[in-house]
N, C-alpha and C positions, 0 to 999 in steps of 0.2 A: 492698383486699387488697394484700399485697406480691407480688412476682413469683412466688415459689415457691408461695404459697397460690393465686394466680390460676391457675397452670398446673395444679395438682392439681384445682382446681375445674372447669376446662374438661375435663380427662380424665374426671372423675367424670360430668359431664353427657353426654359422648360415650359412655361405657361403658353408662350406664343408658338412653341414648336419650331423655332428657327434656330439656326446655328449662330455662333458668336459673330462670325464675319458679317452675316446678314443684318444682325441687330446693330453692329457697329456702323454699317453703312447707312442704316436708317437714321441713327442718332446724328451721324455726320451731316446727312442731308437736312435734318431738322435744324441743326445749328447753323448751317449755311443759309437756310431760308431766313432764320431769325437775324443773322448777321446782315443780310441784304436789307431786310425790313428796317433794322435799326439805323443803317446808313442813310435811309431815305427820310428818317425823322427830321423835320426841319423846324420844329417848334422852338422858339426862342424863350429863354427863361427870364422871368421878371420877379417882382416882389423881393423876397429875401433868398439869396443863394449862398451856398458855401462852395469854396474852391479848395482843392488840395491835390497833392501828388503822392503816389505810392510806388513801391518797387516790388516786382513779382519775380520769383525764381526759387530754386532749391535752397534750403537752409544749409545744405552741405554739398560739397563738390568732391567727386571721386579723385583721390590722389592728393587732396588738400587737407592738411592736418591742423592748420591754425583756425582761428576764429574768423568767420567771414564778416566783413563790414556790413552794417545795416544802413538803410537810408541813402541820402545823397552821397555820391562818390562810390557807390557799390557798382558791381558789374551786372547787377540784376536789371530786368527790363522796367524802365520807368513808364508809368501810366498817369495821365492827368484826368481829374474828375471834377464835375460840377453837379451840385444837387440843388434843386429848387425845393424849398421846404414844403410848400403846399400849393397845389393848383386849385382850379375851381371846383374840383371834386374832392378836395381835402386830402390829396395824395401827394407823397413825396416822389419826385421824379429825378432820376440820375442820368447823366451823360458821361461817357468815358471815351478817351482816345489814347491809343498807344503813341508815344512820342520818342524821339531820339534822345532828347535831353530835357531838362527843366529850366532852361535859360529863358529870359524874358522874350527874346525874339521868337521863341517857339510857343510859349504859353499865351502871350498877350493876343496874337491874332485869333487863337482858338476862343478865348473869352469874348473878344469883340464879335465873333461870328455867332455866338450862342447866347450871350447875356445882354439884355436891354441896358442902355445907358442909365436908365432911371432906377435900376435895381440896387438894392442894398447888398453889398458883398461882404461876407465874412471870410477871413483868410488867416493863415498863420503868419509868422514873421519872415518867411522865405523872401529873399531880396528881389526876386523876379517880380513880385507883386507890387513893389514900390512904384513901378511905372504906370499902374492903373489910373492913378489920379491925373497924370499928365495926358492921358488919352480920353479923359472925360468921365471917369467913374469917381464921382466925388463923395459917394456914400460907401467908403471903404473902412471896415473895422477889423482890427487885428487882435489875435491872441499870440502870446509868446510861450510856446511849449518849453523852451529852455529855462523860463522863469516859473515853470509849473502853472502857467495860465492855460486852463482848458475851457472854462466857461466864465465869462464876465458879464456884468449887467451894464447895458448902455444907459445913456442919459434918459432915453425914452422908456426904460424898463425892459427893453428887448434883450434877449440873451445873445451874446457874441460868442460863437463857438463854431468849430468845424466837426463836431461830434457826429453829425449826420453822415458826412463823407467817411469819417473813420468807421462808422457802423457798416457802411457799404463795403469798404476795403476788408473788414473783418469777415463779413458774410461771404465775399468772393473768395478769399483765401481759404476759408474753411471748406467751401465747396470744391475748389480746385485741388486742395490737398487730398481729396478722395481719389484723384487720378494720378497715375504714374506716367510721366513723359507726355504731359499735355502741351509741352512747349511748341510742338510742330503746328498745332491748331489753337494756339493761345488766343488769337484774335476772335475765333469763333466762340471759344469758351467764355471770354470776357464779355462779349455782346450778349451771350446767353444769360450770364449773371445780371447784366444790365436789364434785360427784358424781364427776367424773373422778379427782380426788385421792383420794377415799375408796374408789375402785375401781381404783386403780393396781395394776399387777402386782407380785407378790412381788419383793423386792429380789434374791433369789437364785432364779431360775427354773432348776431343776436339769436339766430335760430338755425335749425337744420335746413329750412327753406332758403335762408340767405346764403348758406354755404353751397347748396346745390345750384343756386343761381350763379354764384361766383365761378364754380367749376364749369358750368355750361358756357358762360361768357368767355372763360379762358380757352376752352376747347374751340369755340367759334372763332376767336381771334387768331388762334394758332392755325386753324384750317384756312382762314383768309390769308394769312401770311404765306402759307405753303402754295396756295393758288397763285398769288402774285409772283412768287419765286419761279414757279413752273412756267408761267407766262413769260417771265424774263428770260429763262433758259431757252425757250422756244424762239424768242426774238433774236437771240444772238447766234442761234444755230442755223438760221436761215441765210 
């Protein structure tokens, strides 16, 4: 952990009067419950979505003195992501999946399982996305980061970009960088980031009452998730 995170962690242990191992076990249980809940999410994305892939791992490796390669071709863990820009509640929703590689045979089935055929898809120029049109996604718009294209205007005036997904990757990596050695539970941490993003507070919290309602709804949702997970654990233990 970095210094700030370590200090907050010590304060939390002191306030709750639990030792570190107990606190760690609670956090692991919460992450496992969130992970199980996110796996059950079956909502398909429509409207306008962005798709992108990213790579997670240490920026340095022990015993390696050269410059580590970034992006595709790296030895880091690839993750694929889809973000629906806005749902009926005007919220951006994200879905992530750890993958073995970013080839079309890996990514296309994930997209087909999560994205409606009628959706408008924004993507970068990665070649795996070329196959989307052939499987029925005829509203595919691209930006080429290699040509410094990050946000383009479409014929209908809509913005073509994957900046939403890039924002999520940045959010996740900043959060995960607070931990040392999260690789063992990377799937739990990733789904926690996904859940946190999907339950982020409204961009414009108008009053203290609105914020209190948001916190109450968040706690209620987390309690519901934990109850479902406990029920699941009991079912598999019988």
